[in-house]
C-alpha positions in Angstrom: 11.9 -19.8 11.0 10.5 -16.9 8.9 10.7 -13.4 10.3 8.9 -11.0 8.0 8.0 -10.3 4.4 7.9 -7.0 2.4 6.2 -6.7 -1.0 8.2 -4.9 -3.7 6.1 -2.5 -5.8 7.5 -1.4 -9.2 7.4 2.4 -9.5 8.3 4.8 -12.3 9.0 7.9 -10.1 10.5 7.1 -6.7 10.1 10.7 -5.4 6.4 10.8 -6.3 5.8 7.3 -4.8 7.6 8.2 -1.6 5.5 11.4 -1.3 2.3 9.3 -1.9 3.1 6.9 0.8 4.0 9.7 3.2 0.5 11.2 2.6 -0.9 7.8 3.7 1.1 8.1 7.0 4.0 5.9 6.2 7.6 6.8 7.2 9.6 6.8 4.0 13.3 6.8 3.0 15.3 6.3 -0.1 18.0 3.7 -0.4 21.4 5.5 -0.2 22.4 4.0 -3.6 19.3 5.4 -5.2 16.5 3.7 -7.3 14.9 2.1 -4.4 12.9 3.1 -1.3 11.1 2.0 1.8 7.7 2.8 3.3 7.0 1.6 6.8 4.0 1.9 9.1 3.2 0.2 12.4 5.5 -2.7 11.7 4.7 -3.3 8.1 7.0 -2.5 5.2 6.6 -1.9 1.5 9.6 -1.7 -0.8 9.5 0.6 -3.9 11.8 -0.2 -6.8 12.3 1.9 -9.9 11.5 0.2 -13.1 12.2 1.9 -16.4 9.6 0.1 -18.4 6.3 -0.8 -16.7 3.6 -2.5 -18.8 0.6 -1.2 -16.8 -1.9 -3.8 -18.1 0.4 -6.7 -17.1 2.7 -5.4 -14.4 0.7 -5.3 -11.1 1.8 -5.9 -7.6 -0.4 -6.1 -4.5 -0.2 -6.5 -0.8 -2.8 -7.3 1.9 -2.7 -5.4 5.2 -4.6 -6.6 8.2 -5.8 -3.6 10.2 -7.8 -3.1 13.4 -10.5 -1.0 11.7 -10.8 -0.9 7.9 -13.3 2.0 8.0 -10.9 4.1 10.0 -8.0 3.4 7.7 -10.2 4.2 4.6 -11.3 7.5 6.3 -7.7 8.5 7.1 -6.4 7.7 3.6 -9.4 9.5 2.0 -8.7 12.6 4.2 -5.1 12.5 2.9 -6.5 13.1 -0.6 -6.1 9.6 -1.9 -8.8 7.7 -3.7 -9.9 4.7 -1.6 -12.3 2.0 -2.5 -14.4 1.8 0.7 -14.5 -1.3 2.8 -17.3 -3.8 2.2 -18.2 -7.0 4.0 -17.0 -10.2 2.3 -18.3 -13.7 2.3 -15.1 -14.8 4.0 -15.8 -12.7 7.1 -13.5 -9.7 6.4 -14.5 -6.0 6.0 -12.2 -5.0 3.1 -11.2 -2.0 1.1 -8.5 -1.2 -1.4 -6.2 1.6 -2.6 -4.4 1.8 -5.9 -1.1 3.7 -5.9 0.3 6.0 -8.6 1.7 3.0 -10.5 -1.3 0.7 -10.3 -0.1 -1.3 -7.3 -2.9 -2.4 -5.1 -3.1 -2.4 -1.3 -6.1 -4.3 0.0 -6.8 -3.8 3.7 -9.2 -5.4 6.0 -10.5 -6.1 9.5 -12.9 -8.7 10.8 -16.5 -8.0 10.1 -18.5 -6.6 12.9 -21.3 -8.9 14.1 
């Protein structure tokens, strides 16, 4: 019945946000009508929408991405010049890290813990 989902992150500067996601390895494109963009990678999709007034302490969006190897993702994103919170083992069996984008949106990513 359901086919897919894409989180929508509020952003202040679409060009800067698209460039940020390109550095992370996403393919990006701007909506032809402007004010909105798309970042896609390996079958996942994040939408980026311009908001003129973002209250940083209260406006936060997040997404969780399941990956094959959280350490490799963290290493690649760090090499792209982005601050990454390194993966740690969790009590629920995932090895998880996080990245905060230019507008405070959070991407948590994780893979199964290694035994």
